[in-house]
FITI-112655 format. One line per 10 residues: number of its first residue (from 1); their letters; for each residue x, y, z of C-alpha. Coordinates in nm, 4 decimals. Example, Ala and Ser with C-alpha at 12.3 -4.5 7.8 and 13.67 -1.06 7.14 Angstrom:
BEGIN
1> AS> 1.2300,-0.4500,0.7800 ~ 1.3670,-0.1060,0.7140
***
This chain:
BEGIN
1> XXXXXXXXXX> -0.4478,0.0185,1.2708 ~ -0.1086,-0.1236,1.4383 ~ -0.0843,-0.4598,1.3124 ~ -0.1909,-0.3211,0.9607 ~ 0.0939,-0.4545,0.6900 ~ 0.0682,-0.4164,0.2528 ~ 0.0643,-0.7278,0.0764 ~ 0.3429,-0.6638,-0.2157 ~ 0.2242,-1.0514,-0.3255 ~ -0.1117,-1.1388,-0.3283
11> XXXXXXXXXX> -0.3266,-1.4353,-0.4514 ~ -0.5443,-1.4356,-0.7353 ~ -0.9364,-1.3765,-0.4917 ~ -1.1219,-1.0771,-0.4819 ~ -1.3825,-0.9699,-0.3235 ~ -1.6250,-0.8875,-0.5675 ~ -1.8024,-0.5136,-0.6206 ~ -2.0889,-0.5349,-0.4090 ~ -1.7989,-0.5692,-0.1639 ~ -1.6320,-0.3404,-0.2780
21> XXXXXXXXXX> -1.8555,-0.0621,-0.3362 ~ -1.9190,-0.1090,0.0845 ~ -1.5820,-0.0809,0.1776 ~ -1.5717,0.2182,-0.0981 ~ -1.9038,0.3631,0.1219 ~ -1.7163,0.3621,0.4686 ~ -1.4388,0.5083,0.3085 ~ -1.6280,0.7597,0.2102 ~ -1.7564,0.8783,0.5568 ~ -1.4252,1.0547,0.6419
31> XXXXXXXXXX> -1.3879,1.3480,0.7353 ~ -1.4257,1.6316,0.4735 ~ -1.4671,2.0178,0.5319 ~ -1.7785,2.1834,0.2780 ~ -1.8560,1.7587,0.1863 ~ -1.6976,1.8369,-0.1341 ~ -1.6691,1.4588,-0.2136 ~ -1.3530,1.5249,-0.4450 ~ -1.2806,1.1987,-0.5143 ~ -1.3827,0.8483,-0.7043
41> XXXXXXXXXX> -1.1898,0.5104,-0.7449 ~ -1.2223,0.3438,-1.0361 ~ -1.1963,-0.0973,-1.0381 ~ -0.9730,-0.1725,-1.2911 ~ -1.0462,-0.6504,-1.3279 ~ -0.9931,-0.9123,-1.5344 ~ -0.8552,-0.7766,-1.9285 ~ -0.8940,-0.4288,-1.8373 ~ -0.5605,-0.5131,-1.6489 ~ -0.4097,-0.5237,-1.9701
51> XXXXXXXXXX> -0.5360,-0.1278,-2.0396 ~ -0.3383,0.0049,-1.7102 ~ -0.0197,-0.1899,-1.8558 ~ -0.0419,-0.0640,-2.1915 ~ -0.0489,0.3121,-2.0704 ~ 0.1944,0.2216,-1.8272 ~ 0.4183,0.0904,-2.1055 ~ 0.3436,0.3833,-2.3376 ~ 0.4588,0.6417,-2.0987 ~ 0.7709,0.4904,-2.0612
61> XXXXXXXXXX> 0.8389,0.4593,-2.4066 ~ 0.8414,0.1111,-2.3582 ~ 0.8109,-0.1758,-2.6475 ~ 0.8288,-0.5619,-2.7320 ~ 0.9281,-0.7487,-2.3607 ~ 1.0247,-0.4199,-2.2171 ~ 0.6250,-0.3373,-2.2629 ~ 0.5142,-0.6801,-2.0795 ~ 0.6754,-0.5807,-1.8168 ~ 0.5107,-0.3286,-1.7089
71> XXXXXXXXXX> 0.1398,-0.5298,-1.8281 ~ 0.2714,-0.7914,-1.5763 ~ 0.2714,-0.5304,-1.2758 ~ -0.1051,-0.3981,-1.3668 ~ -0.1501,-0.8216,-1.3358 ~ -0.0033,-0.8254,-0.9928 ~ -0.3428,-0.8265,-0.8157 ~ -0.6686,-0.9456,-0.9459 ~ -0.7612,-0.6266,-0.8760 ~ -0.7109,-0.2620,-0.9415
81> XXXXXXXXXX> -0.8363,0.0089,-0.7138 ~ -0.6932,0.3597,-0.9392 ~ -0.7921,0.6641,-0.6659 ~ -0.8448,0.9025,-0.8050 ~ -0.8838,1.3413,-0.6709 ~ -1.1707,1.4962,-0.8084 ~ -1.1163,1.8704,-0.7630 ~ -1.3828,2.0759,-0.6857 ~ -1.4465,2.4315,-0.7680 ~ -1.4292,2.6112,-0.3771
91> XXXXXXXXXX> -1.3549,2.9438,-0.2592 ~ -1.3085,2.7473,0.0837 ~ -1.1026,2.4722,0.0138 ~ -0.8093,2.4636,-0.1581 ~ -0.6731,2.2156,-0.3602 ~ -0.4569,2.0335,-0.1403 ~ -0.6603,1.9672,0.1122 ~ -0.9624,1.7940,-0.1466 ~ -0.6062,1.5649,-0.2532 ~ -0.5943,1.4976,0.1627
101> XXXXXXXXXX> -1.0036,1.3570,0.1523 ~ -0.8989,1.1420,-0.1633 ~ -0.5383,0.9961,0.0006 ~ -0.8149,1.0258,0.3096 ~ -1.0350,0.7506,0.1641 ~ -0.7349,0.5400,-0.0214 ~ -0.5713,0.4904,0.2790 ~ -0.9473,0.3717,0.4793 ~ -1.0673,0.1612,0.2281 ~ -0.7141,0.0042,0.2585
111> XXXXXXXXXX> -0.7528,-0.0111,0.5935 ~ -1.1223,-0.1761,0.5546 ~ -0.9640,-0.4338,0.2775 ~ -0.6978,-0.5330,0.5909 ~ -0.9259,-0.5721,0.8318 ~ -1.1252,-0.7158,0.5919 ~ -0.8283,-0.9824,0.5558 ~ -0.7309,-0.9152,0.2223 ~ -0.4028,-0.7856,0.0940 ~ -0.3202,-0.4974,-0.0147
121> XXXXXXXXXX> -0.0913,-0.2380,-0.1013 ~ -0.0727,0.0980,-0.2862 ~ 0.1544,0.1739,-0.5543 ~ 0.2022,0.5361,-0.6881 ~ 0.5736,0.6541,-0.8946 ~ 0.6470,0.8428,-1.1547 ~ 0.4309,0.7180,-1.4707 ~ 0.1181,0.7825,-1.2729 ~ 0.0458,1.0869,-1.3702 ~ 0.1385,1.0923,-1.7449
131> XXXXXXXXXX> -0.0922,1.1699,-2.0674 ~ -0.1320,0.7905,-2.1649 ~ -0.1828,0.6999,-1.7766 ~ -0.4913,0.9552,-1.7565 ~ -0.6636,0.8802,-2.0630 ~ -0.6601,0.4771,-1.9459 ~ -0.8188,0.5842,-1.6216 ~ -1.0341,0.8072,-1.7785 ~ -0.9296,1.1200,-1.5650 ~ -1.2216,1.4717,-1.6140
141> XXXXXXXXXX> -0.9958,1.8120,-1.6989 ~ -1.0375,1.8611,-1.3078 ~ -0.9178,1.5411,-1.1891 ~ -0.5576,1.3588,-1.1409 ~ -0.4378,1.0157,-1.0302 ~ -0.2759,0.9711,-0.7175 ~ -0.1652,0.6361,-0.6810 ~ -0.3260,0.2413,-0.6967 ~ -0.4585,-0.0023,-0.4163 ~ -0.3158,-0.3653,-0.5388
151> XXXXXXXXXX> -0.5479,-0.6107,-0.3925 ~ -0.5858,-1.0044,-0.3784 ~ -0.6472,-1.2785,-0.0620 ~ -0.3569,-1.3016,0.1328 ~ -0.1178,-1.5758,0.0517 ~ -0.0175,-1.8775,0.3451 ~ 0.3014,-1.6464,0.4575 ~ 0.3709,-2.0417,0.6625 ~ 0.5168,-1.8612,0.8985 ~ 0.4915,-1.5865,1.1511
161> XXXXXXXXXX> 0.5462,-1.2231,1.0130 ~ 0.7657,-1.0130,1.1499 ~ 0.6270,-0.6996,1.3265 ~ 0.6808,-0.3901,1.2141 ~ 0.8489,-0.1178,1.3211 ~ 0.7181,0.1130,1.5145 ~ 0.7359,0.5124,1.5384 ~ 0.9847,0.7433,1.7784 ~ 0.6811,0.9649,1.8843 ~ 0.9107,1.1921,2.0117
171> XXXXXX> 0.9761,1.3043,1.6684 ~ 0.6193,1.1850,1.5443 ~ 0.4286,1.3882,1.8259 ~ 0.5251,1.7444,1.9747 ~ 0.3049,1.9795,2.2449 ~ 0.3250,2.3373,2.1892
***
């Protein structure tokens, strides 16, 4: 985890569906109160990324060249994984906890992808939970889109990467 880095620029290669399936299977083994599995992942590849870009443009009200900007954003990686919280009725597990589980799956998935040598970066934004984006992902009544993991090959960086700044432990760890 200390070596993980977001890779906002990726190449046009991507893990296969079978590879993604194995990563999702592993990421889904996280702690999950009552075993509700309140999440799902949607693979978006090829021309399906145009549906995502079009939905983002529609949500923004963009037209013409401005709409193309959103289509370009959807094509920043050859594979986009939409992370969806699928809330289940439960008197024991509140909605926030179910969303935390879905977020945990996304984080675990990003760690697995990084560990296997794939470039991955997380994207959200003000358009994430708009109706056009919701419709494009065919979300159910009890579902919310949390964001997207953009996945592709790692480009040759040429020079050594700068080390990531470490946390100030005293600000994030305390005792009672």
